C-alpha positions in Angstrom: 0.0 0.0 0.0 1.3 3.4 -1.0 0.2 6.7 0.5 -0.4 9.6 -1.9 2.8 11.4 -0.7 4.8 8.2 -1.2 3.5 7.9 -4.8 4.6 11.5 -5.5 8.0 10.8 -3.9 8.3 7.7 -6.2 7.6 9.8 -9.2 10.4 12.2 -8.3 12.8 9.4 -7.5 12.2 5.6 -7.0 15.4 5.3 -5.0 14.1 7.9 -2.6 10.9 6.0 -2.2 12.8 2.7 -1.6 14.9 4.4 1.1 11.9 6.0 2.7 10.2 2.6 3.0 13.2 0.5 3.9 15.7 2.8 5.5 13.7 5.7 7.0 16.3 6.2 9.8 18.8 7.5 7.1 16.6 10.6 6.3 18.1 14.0 7.0 16.5 15.9 9.8 14.2 18.8 8.6 15.8 22.2 9.1 14.1 25.3 10.5 13.0 26.4 7.0 11.3 23.0 6.2 9.6 23.0 9.6 8.3 26.5 8.9 6.9 25.4 5.6 5.1 22.5 7.2 3.7 24.8 9.9 2.5 27.3 7.3 0.8 24.4 5.4 -1.1 23.4 8.5 -2.2 27.0 9.2 -3.3 27.5 5.6 -5.2 24.2 5.6 -7.1 25.1 8.8 -8.0 28.6 7.5 -9.2 27.2 4.1 -11.9 25.2 6.0 -13.7 28.5 6.6 -14.4 28.6 2.9 -16.7 25.6 3.5 -18.1 25.9 7.0 -20.1 23.4 8.9 -18.1 20.4 8.0 -16.9 17.6 10.2 -13.2 16.7 10.5 -11.7 13.2 10.5 -9.1 13.4 13.2 -5.6 12.2 12.1 -4.5 9.0 13.8 -1.2 7.6 12.5 -1.8 4.4 14.6 -5.2 3.7 13.1 -5.7 4.5 9.4 -8.4 2.0 9.2 -10.3 3.8 11.9 -10.0 7.1 9.9 -11.3 5.3 6.8 -14.3 3.8 8.7 -15.2 7.2 10.2 -15.0 8.8 6.8 -17.5 6.2 5.4 -19.8 6.7 8.3 -19.9 10.5 7.7 -20.6 10.0 4.0 -23.4 7.5 4.7 -24.8 9.9 7.3 -25.3 12.5 4.5 -22.6 14.9 5.6 -22.1 17.6 3.0 -18.6 18.8 4.0 -15.9 16.6 5.3 -12.3 17.7 6.2 -9.4 15.3 6.0 -11.5 12.5 4.6 -9.5 9.2 4.4 -9.7 6.5 1.8 -7.7 3.3 0.9 -8.5 2.2 -2.6 -6.6 0.7 -5.6 -3.4 0.3 -3.6 -3.4 4.0 -2.5 -4.1 5.6 0.9 -5.2 9.2 0.4 -6.7 12.0 2.5 -8.7 14.8 0.9 -8.3 18.2 2.5 -11.9 19.1 1.8 -14.7 17.1 0.3 -18.0 18.9 -0.6 -21.1 17.1 -1.7 -23.3 18.8 -4.3 -26.3 17.8 -6.3 -23.9 16.7 -9.1 -21.7 14.6 -6.8 -18.6 15.2 -4.8 -16.0 18.0 -5.2 -12.5 17.5 -4.0 -10.5 20.6 -2.8 -6.8 20.3 -2.2 -5.4 23.2 -0.2 -1.9 24.4 -1.1 0.1 27.2 0.6 1.7 28.2 -2.7 0.6 31.2 -4.7 -0.1 29.2 -7.9 -0.9 25.7 -9.1 2.2 23.7 -9.7 2.6 20.7 -12.0 3.1 18.4 -9.1 -0.1 19.6 -7.6 -1.8 18.1 -10.7 -0.1 14.7 -10.2 -1.0 14.8 -6.5 -4.6 15.5 -7.3 -4.7 12.8 -10.0 -3.6 10.0 -7.8 -6.0 11.3 -5.1 -8.8 11.1 -7.7 -7.7 7.6 -8.7 -8.2 6.4 -5.1 -11.3 8.4 -4.1 -13.3 7.8 -7.3 -13.3 4.1 -6.4 -15.3 4.9 -3.2 -17.4 8.0 -4.0 -19.1 9.7 -7.0 -16.3 12.2 -7.6 -17.1 14.9 -10.2 -14.8 17.8 -9.8 -11.3 18.5 -8.5 -10.0 21.9 -7.4 -6.8 23.5 -6.0 -7.2 26.1 -3.3 -4.1 28.3 -3.2 -3.0 31.7 -1.8 -3.8 34.7 -3.9 -0.6 36.8 -3.8 -2.4 40.0 -4.8 -4.5 40.0 -1.6 -3.8 42.8 0.8 -5.2 42.6 4.3 -7.3 45.5 5.5 -9.0 44.9 8.8 -10.4 41.4 9.4 -8.9 38.6 7.5 -11.1 37.6 4.5 -10.5 34.0 3.5 -12.6 34.2 0.4 -10.2 36.9 -0.9 -7.0 35.4 0.5 -7.6 32.2 -1.4 -8.1 31.5 -5.1 -9.8 28.4 -6.3 -8.9 26.7 -9.6 -10.9 23.9 -11.2 -8.3 21.3 -12.4 -10.7 18.5 -13.2 -9.8 18.3 -16.9 -6.0 18.4 -16.2 -6.5 15.6 -13.6 -8.5 13.3 -15.8 -5.9 13.2 -18.6 -3.4 12.0 -16.1 -5.5 9.1 -14.8 -4.6 6.6 -17.5 -0.9 6.4 -16.5 -1.5 5.9 -12.8 -2.3 2.1 -12.6 1.0 1.2 -14.4 2.9 3.6 -12.2 1.5 2.2 -9.0 2.4 -1.3 -10.1 5.9 -0.2 -11.1 6.5 1.5 -7.7 5.2 -1.6 -5.8 7.6 -3.8 -7.8 10.5 -1.5 -7.0 9.7 -1.7 -3.3 9.7 -5.5 -3.3 13.1 -5.6 -5.0 16.7 -4.5 -4.1 17.4 -0.7 -3.9 17.3 0.7 -7.4 20.4 2.3 -8.9 19.4 5.9 -9.7 22.1 8.4 -10.7 22.0 11.9 -9.3 20.4 14.6 -11.4 18.0 17.6 -11.4 15.4 15.4 -9.8 17.3 15.5 -6.5 15.7 18.8 -5.7 12.8 19.1 -8.1 10.1 19.5 -7.1 11.3 18.9 -3.5 14.7 18.7 -1.8 15.2 15.0 -1.2 15.9 14.1 2.4 18.2 11.3 1.2 20.3 13.6 -1.0 23.3 13.4 1.4 23.6 9.6 0.7 23.5 9.9 -3.1 25.9 12.9 -3.3 28.5 11.6 -0.9 30.9 10.9 -3.8 30.8 14.5 -5.0 34.0 16.4 -3.9 34.0 19.9 -2.5 34.5 21.9 -4.5 33.1 20.4 -7.7 31.5 21.3 -11.0 28.3 22.0 -9.1 29.9 25.0 -7.4 30.8 26.7 -10.6 29.7 30.4 -10.6 26.4 31.0 -12.4 26.6 28.0 -14.6 23.2 26.5 -15.5 22.3 23.3 -13.8 21.9 21.5 -17.1 25.5 22.3 -18.0 26.8 21.1 -14.6 25.1 17.8 -15.0 26.3 17.5 -18.6 29.8 17.8 -17.3 29.1 15.3 -14.6 27.8 12.8 -17.1 31.0 13.2 -19.1 32.9 12.2 -15.9 34.1 15.7 -15.2 33.5 16.4 -11.5 36.5 17.9 -9.7 38.4 21.1 -10.5 41.4 18.9 -11.5 39.2 17.2 -14.1 37.8 20.5 -15.3 41.4 21.7 -15.8 42.4 18.6 -17.7 39.5 18.8 -20.2 38.3 21.3 -22.7 35.6 22.9 -20.6 34.4 26.3 -21.8 34.3 28.6 -18.7 33.7 32.3 -18.3 36.2 34.6 -16.7 35.0 34.2 -13.1 34.6 30.4 -13.5 38.1 30.1 -14.9 39.5 32.2 -12.0 37.5 30.1 -9.5 39.1 26.9 -10.8 42.7 28.2 -11.2 42.6 30.1 -7.9 41.6 26.9 -6.1 44.2 24.7 -7.8 47.0 27.2 -7.4 46.0 28.8 -4.1 46.2 32.3 -5.7 44.6 35.3 -4.1 43.8 38.2 -6.5 44.2 41.8 -5.5 43.5 44.6 -7.9 44.1 47.8 -6.0 42.8 50.1 -8.8 39.3 48.4 -8.6 39.3 48.6 -4.8 40.5 52.2 -4.9 37.7 53.2 -7.4 35.2 51.7 -5.1 36.5 53.4 -2.0 36.3 56.7 -3.7 32.5 56.4 -3.9 32.2 56.1 -0.2 31.5 59.3 1.9 31.7 59.8 5.7 29.9 59.3 7.9 29.6 55.8 6.6 26.4 53.9 7.6 26.6 50.1 7.4 23.0 49.0 7.2 21.2 45.6 7.2 17.6 44.5 7.4 16.1 41.3 8.7 12.7 40.3 7.4 10.0 37.7 7.9 7.2 36.5 5.7 3.9 34.8 6.3 1.4 33.0 4.1 -1.5 34.4 6.1 -1.0 38.2 6.7 -1.4 39.2 10.3 -1.3 43.0 9.8 -3.1 45.6 7.8 -1.5 46.4 4.4 0.4 43.1 4.4 0.4 40.8 1.4 0.9 37.0 1.6 4.6 36.2 1.7 5.6 39.8 1.7 9.1 40.5 3.1 8.3 42.5 6.2 11.3 44.2 7.8 11.3 43.6 11.6 14.9 44.5 12.5 17.9 46.5 11.4 21.4 47.0 12.5 23.3 50.2 11.8 27.0 50.8 12.4 28.2 54.4 11.7 31.9 55.0 11.1 32.9 58.7 11.4 35.8 60.4 9.7 37.7 60.5 13.0 37.5 56.7 13.3 34.7 56.7 15.9 32.4 53.7 15.4 28.9 53.7 16.9 26.1 51.2 16.8 22.3 51.6 16.6 19.7 49.0 16.2 16.0 48.2 16.1 14.0 45.1 16.8 10.2 45.2 16.5 7.6 43.9 18.9 6.7 40.4 17.6 3.1 40.9 18.6 2.5 44.0 16.4 3.4 45.3 12.9 7.0 46.4 13.3 7.0 48.8 10.3 5.5 52.0 11.8 8.0 52.1 14.7 10.9 51.0 12.4 10.3 53.8 10.0 10.5 56.5 12.7 13.6 55.0 14.4 15.3 54.5 11.0 14.8 58.1 10.0 16.2 59.3 13.3 19.1 56.8 13.4 20.5 57.4 9.9 22.3 60.7 9.7 21.3 63.2 6.9 24.6 62.9 5.1 27.1 60.1 4.3 27.0 56.9 2.4 24.8 53.9 3.3 26.6 50.7 2.7 24.8 47.4 2.3 25.9 44.0 1.0 23.9 43.3 -2.1 22.0 46.6 -1.8 19.0 45.7 -3.9 17.4 43.9 -1.0 17.7 46.9 1.4 16.6 49.3 -1.3 13.6 47.2 -2.2 12.4 47.0 1.4 12.8 50.8 1.8 10.8 51.4 -1.3 8.1 49.2 0.1 8.2 51.1 3.4 7.8 54.3 1.5 4.6 52.9 -0.2 3.4 51.7 3.2 3.9 55.1 4.8 3.4 57.8 2.1 3.8 60.5 4.7 7.4 59.5 4.9 7.9 58.6 1.2 10.2 61.5 0.3 12.5 60.9 3.3 12.7 57.2 2.7 13.3 57.3 -1.0 16.0 59.9 -0.4 17.9 57.2 1.5 18.0 54.9 -1.5 20.1 57.5 -3.5 22.9 57.2 -0.9 23.4 53.5 -1.0 26.8 52.0 -2.0 27.0 48.2 -2.5 29.9 46.5 -0.8 29.7 43.5 -3.0 30.9 45.6 -6.0 34.7 45.3 -5.5 34.4 41.6 -5.1 32.2 41.0 -8.2 34.5 43.2 -10.2 37.4 40.9 -8.9 39.2 43.6 -7.0 39.7 41.0 -4.4 39.3 37.2 -4.9 40.4 34.5 -2.5 40.4 30.7 -3.3 38.0 30.1 -0.4 35.3 32.2 -2.1 34.8 29.2 -4.4 32.9 31.4 -6.9 30.6 32.9 -4.3 30.6 36.6 -3.5 28.1 36.4 -0.6 29.2 37.9 2.7 29.1 34.4 4.3 31.9 33.4 1.8 33.9 36.6 1.8 34.1 37.1 5.5 35.7 33.8 6.7 38.1 34.0 3.7 39.3 37.5 4.7 39.2 36.8 8.4 40.0 33.2 9.1 39.8 32.1 12.7 38.5 35.5 13.9 36.1 34.6 16.7 34.6 38.1 16.7 33.4 37.6 13.1 32.4 33.9 13.4 28.7 33.3 12.9 29.1 29.8 14.4 29.8 31.4 17.8 26.4 33.0 17.9 23.3 31.5 19.7 20.2 30.1 18.1 20.3 32.6 15.2 23.2 32.1 12.8 21.9 33.1 9.4 19.2 35.1 7.7 16.9 32.0 7.4 17.2 31.4 11.1 16.3 35.1 11.8 13.3 34.9 9.4 11.8 31.7 10.8 12.5 32.6 14.4 10.8 35.9 14.4 7.8 34.7 12.4 7.2 32.1 15.2 8.1 34.3 18.2 4.6 35.7 18.8 3.4 32.2 19.5 6.0 31.5 22.2 4.4 31.7 25.6 7.4 31.8 27.8 8.6 35.4 28.2 12.1 34.5 29.3 12.6 32.3 26.2 11.2 35.1 24.0 13.7 37.5 25.6 16.6 35.1 25.0 15.7 34.7 21.4 15.4 38.5 20.9 19.0 38.8 22.3 20.1 36.2 19.7 18.4 38.1 16.9 20.1 41.4 17.9 23.5 39.6 18.1 23.1 38.1 14.7 22.0 41.3 12.9 24.8 43.3 14.7 27.4 40.9 13.3 26.1 41.4 9.8 26.9 45.1 9.9 30.1 44.7 12.0 31.3 42.3 9.3 30.8 45.0 6.7 32.8 47.5 8.8 35.7 45.1 9.0 35.6 44.2 5.3 35.7 47.9 4.3 38.6 48.5 6.7 40.5 45.5 5.2 40.0 46.9 1.7 41.4 50.2 2.8 44.4 48.5 4.2 45.0 46.7 0.9 45.1 50.0 -0.9 47.4 51.6 1.7 49.8 48.7 1.6 50.1 49.1 -2.2 50.6 52.9 -2.1 
């Protein structure tokens, strides 16, 4: 017997399905981002039930699927018109329907997704669900309920506007013919030895495989898969030619762009590149007092605040280091209240904290500029002041992308998380691993998004301290990087 999710896993990779059934203990542990996605899916599913009120829910019981199936049949036989989480086991598939609605025509099946559109795998998901359910009930229509990204909350949440409903019946029906053979094939695979499946794009399409670490353990670091801005199809083409390591790239006729070639040769030869003219040109664009600025943001599928869209990047925190011409360095910061919209208070503090003159340095500035423009649209009374800030930005990534400085440990990446440890190895002050529970932007995003649900005030306060420490390090890192660039120019003078 296959569950619907196992069937979809098998379509992505039969080896992953085999491991899931026979070696589940080898699965990787879900990270904070994956857990957050699961939580969002649960919240979205619960809210979607309000589109079809008055239904009865079949409680999930992982120890008694047969009991769930029996209760579902009882509700159907009793004439219930709306059933949530209805369970069926038919044609070798166990499936649960998010929402079943009985009409004069027959039953409609509604699958709830936390995405903002219908994906191709949603259609495969619904097709195998139809295959199972239609053996037990008179199923007539299939729908996907998904988030409408254009919705903006104003006042009370409006589920009928937050969600969009798309009829996918025709797209599901054309997929039904292939399902019986696929089910038989997957069952045969599960009864045999582990299949030999080569790595490929399927390893993270449509989902990141939780057995990827097993199948990729032969891939060295670095490898062709680390090449800067090379398309995935090209990387796998090299892999299939037997070209995997940088040595093998160097020994074969592999067309590379300038940065990719530098990436390979720098790693093989241990060369560090310093172009003082490029660094000097960049430094000449920077004016005192220098503001080193970084936002942290969170996003939610279900907007909590007025004038918030689903999955909108909402700034909740910033760190600001200000370096004055006399060498004085001061730090200012803001962290919003997790229970209320942080944007109004943030705007006021930001406009007070940032001085009226001087450069504003960010690392990959488009993110910070984009959020400031959104804040300007959110608070039109401050639009002119906020937009004026965007004209003062200087992007610290520029001298690195222009190859003013390149270290072998960058490995083709110019992110601050690659640049910082290469420039400052073994510097504990600049080591993100020395921080607490928040060590990267993803941690910050997921932590703050959940913080309002944490009941223990002492735990909330400890997490807030970790958030402040992380964001502070982001801007301190920029200070130290700029200082090191200045030293490079002075050393060559």
